[in-house]
C-alpha positions in Angstrom: 8.9 11.5 18.5 5.4 12.5 19.0 3.2 11.2 21.7 1.4 7.8 20.6 -2.3 9.3 21.1 -1.1 12.3 18.3 -3.1 11.9 15.2 -0.2 12.2 13.1 1.8 9.9 14.9 1.9 7.2 12.2 2.7 9.6 9.4 5.7 10.7 11.3 6.9 7.3 12.2 6.3 6.3 8.5 8.3 9.2 7.6 11.0 8.6 9.8 11.2 4.9 8.6 11.4 6.3 5.0 14.4 8.6 5.9 16.3 6.0 7.6 15.8 3.6 4.9 16.7 6.3 2.5 19.3 8.8 3.6 19.0 11.9 1.3 15.4 11.3 0.2 13.7 14.2 -1.5 10.5 15.6 -0.5 9.0 14.8 -3.7 9.6 11.2 -3.1 8.5 11.3 0.6 5.1 12.8 -1.0 4.7 9.9 -3.4 5.8 7.1 -0.5 3.2 8.4 2.1 0.8 9.7 -0.2 0.4 13.2 1.4 0.3 16.9 -0.2 3.5 18.4 -0.3 2.4 21.1 2.4 1.7 18.2 4.6 4.9 16.5 4.2 6.8 20.1 4.6 5.0 20.6 8.1 5.7 17.1 9.2 9.6 17.2 8.3 9.7 20.9 9.8 8.2 19.4 13.2 10.9 16.7 12.8 13.7 18.9 12.3 12.5 21.3 15.0 12.7 17.9 17.5 16.1 17.2 16.5 15.3 14.0 14.3 16.0 15.1 10.9 18.0 17.4 9.0 17.8 19.1 5.4 20.6 19.9 3.3 20.3 21.9 0.1 21.9 20.2 -2.8 21.8 22.4 -5.9 18.0 23.4 -6.2 17.0 20.2 -4.5 16.7 19.7 -0.6 17.6 16.0 0.9 16.2 15.1 4.3 18.7 12.8 6.4 18.0 11.6 9.8 20.3 12.8 12.7 21.7 10.7 14.9 18.7 11.0 17.5 16.2 10.2 14.1 18.2 7.2 13.3 17.9 5.8 17.1 14.2 5.8 16.7 14.3 2.9 14.3 13.9 0.3 17.0 11.4 2.0 18.9 9.3 2.6 16.2 9.7 -0.9 14.9 8.8 -1.8 18.6 5.6 0.5 18.4 4.4 -1.3 15.2 4.8 -5.0 16.4 2.7 -4.0 19.7 0.3 -2.2 17.7 0.3 -5.7 15.8 -0.2 -7.6 18.6 -3.0 -5.7 20.0 -4.9 -5.7 17.0 -4.4 -9.5 16.5 -6.2 -9.9 20.0 -9.1 -8.2 18.7 -9.2 -9.9 15.5 -7.3 -13.3 16.1 -4.0 -13.8 14.9 -5.1 -15.1 11.5 -7.2 -11.9 11.3 -4.3 -9.6 12.5 -2.1 -11.6 9.8 -4.4 -11.2 7.2 -5.2 -7.4 7.8 -1.1 -6.6 7.9 -1.3 -8.2 4.3 -4.2 -6.2 3.1 -2.4 -3.1 4.3 0.9 -4.2 2.5 -0.9 -5.3 -0.9 -2.7 -1.8 -0.7 0.5 0.0 0.1 2.1 -1.6 -2.8 -0.8 -0.8 -5.1 -0.8 2.6 -4.1 2.8 3.2 -4.7 2.7 1.5 -8.2 0.2 4.2 -9.2 2.3 6.9 -8.2 
């Protein structure tokens, strides 16, 4: 997985979580969930395929994305990274502030998803 200091790490992590939770997800769906341009999602998928975390299978005209075993094994480290991130910003904002920020991010994500 990309190093944590890489600016694309959160998007790569979200992409991996989506693919792990939705095996065979299409690129269009990835774009909708991530709110990213198709070219950006293609670049991210290409990078993760190259690293051995994802694979693409063509089904008719559609290209479906699946996690490899190595990609499936990233689920726990990604979850641990998000928990660590939450703990760090909760230290800055306080536990209530950290929880409030998480709730606001979740709400914003849900609203954006409903617009797609």
